[in-house]
N, C-alpha and C positions, 0 to 999 in steps of 0.2 A: 504494500500500500504506500502510495506517495505521501510524504509528510511535508506539506506545504505551509507549515506554521511559520509565520513571520515572527521573529523574536520580538520586534517592536520595542519601543521604549517603555519604561515603567509608567511614564505619564500617559502614553497611549493606552496601555493595558488598563490602568486604573480608571481612565476616562471612559473607556468602553464598558467597564463594569458598572460605573455610575450611570451611564446612559441606559444600559440594560435594566438595571434595577428601577430606575425612574420610569422607563417605558412600561415595564411590567406592572408597577403600582398604578400608573395612569390607565393602562389598558384594562387591567382587572377591575379597577373602580368604574370605568366607563361601561364595561359590559354588564356589571352587576351580577356576575356569575357566582359570587360568594354572597350569601345572604347578609345584608346589613353593611356591606362594604360598597361605598360609592366613590365617585371621582374626587369628592371633597376630602376623602381620607388620604389622598395622594399629595395634598398641598404641602405638608411638612417635608416629605421626601423631595418633591419638586423644588422647594425653596432651598434646602440645604445641600442635598446631594446633587440634584440636577442643575440647580441654579448657581449657587455660590461655589460648590465644589468643582463643577465642570468649568466655570469661568476661570477659577484659579488655575486649574490644570491647563486651560487654554493659554493663559499668560506664561506658565512654565514651559509649555511647548514652544511658544515664540522665543523664549530665552534659549531653548535648545536648537533654535534655527529650524524648527519643523513648522513651516507655514501652514500646511494643510491641517495638521492636527490642532494647531493653535486656532485657526479659523473655525474649524468644526466645533471645538469645545467652547471657545469664547462665544460663538454665535448661538450654539444650543444652550449654553448656560444662561445667556441673556433671554432666550425664549422661555426656558423653564422658570426663571425668576420672575419674569414679567407675567407669565400665565398664573403663577401661584399668587403673586401680589394682587392681581385683579380677580382672583377666584371668588372673593366675597362681594365684589361689586357687580351690580346689575348693568350690563351693557346691552345694546340692541343686538338682535340676531345678526344683522348685517355688519355691525362693527366687529363682533366676534368672528364672523366668517371671514372678514377682510384680514384680521389679525392672523388667522390660520392660513390663509392663502399666502400672505407675505412670508411666513416662516416655512410654508411648503416650498416656496421658491428657493430658500436657503437649503432645505433638504435635497431638492433636485440638483442644485449646484454641487452639494457634497457627494451625491450619488455619481454625478458625472466626473467629478474630480478624483474619485476613488477608484476609477476604472482599472488601474494597475495595482491596487492595494489589497486585492484578495476578495474572494467571494463573500465572506462574512461581513466585511466592512461595507462593500457596495450593497449587499443585500439589506443591511441594517438601514442605511440611508435611503435606499429605494423604498423599502416598506414604510419608513417614517414619512416619506413624501406622500405615498398613497394614503396612509392613515390621516394625515393632515388635510389632504384634498377631500377625502370622503367626509371627514368631520366638518370641514368648511361647508360643503354642499349640504350636509345635515343641518348646519346652523341656518343657512340661507332658506332651506325648505322646511325648517322646524320639524325634522324627522328624527325621532328617537331610534328608529330602526337603523338609519345610517350612522347615528352616533355609536350604537352598539357594534356595528360592523367595523367602524373606525377603531373602536376599542380593541377588537380582536386583532386587527392589523398592527396596532401599537404593541399589543402583548407579544405577538409573534416577532416583531422587530426587536423587542426587548430580549426575547429568548435567543435570537440570532446574535445580538450584541454580546449578551452574557456568555454564550457558548464560544464565540470567537475570542473573547478576552481570556476565558478560562482555558481554552485550548492553547493559547499562547503561553500561559503560566505553566500548564501541565505538560506542554510539548505533545499535545494530542494531534493527530492528523486532521487536516481540514480539507484536503483535496480528495476528490473522487478518483479511484484508480482508473487509469486510461486503458481501454480495451481496443484491440485491433478491430477494424471493420469486419462485419460478418461475410460469409461466402457470397461471392458475386458482387460485393460492394467495393467500389474503388474510390479512393480519394485522389483528387487532382489538385494541383496547386503548388 
């Protein structure tokens, strides 16, 4: 089995663990899959781990001259802190939707920018983008069904981020084994 685990920096690994835990808390709260647990219960995690913690890790990544990781964690730290700070405030559905669309664009940029950074990193940012877009559409349409679907996407993104960071720490494989093409199938190029 191919072992494509990127050693990564401690900052990157810790940041992806923080992102994974925050996305899991947010996603599980949004889906309401656990009785009595709502998205409001994710506010503390979003403030301290997702917001402040990730922002500080972003600054540390910039000090390490890692512009992508710095941008990712500082930007997502700002997102989580702002979301948590406004969680108790009543905004219009359109204002909330716009906020989510703007940060979905950040997630899209991160997904595109991580194209060479591994499947788990790109998958995390891609799923985060989808979750934010679906949640934004749910806000615009006042749809709790779309909000729950976005929660599931966020939870899956959290699992992907958590696994990628844990695999880096534990030196677990992250690449699928490559197989030769089947009989009669040829590859050109």
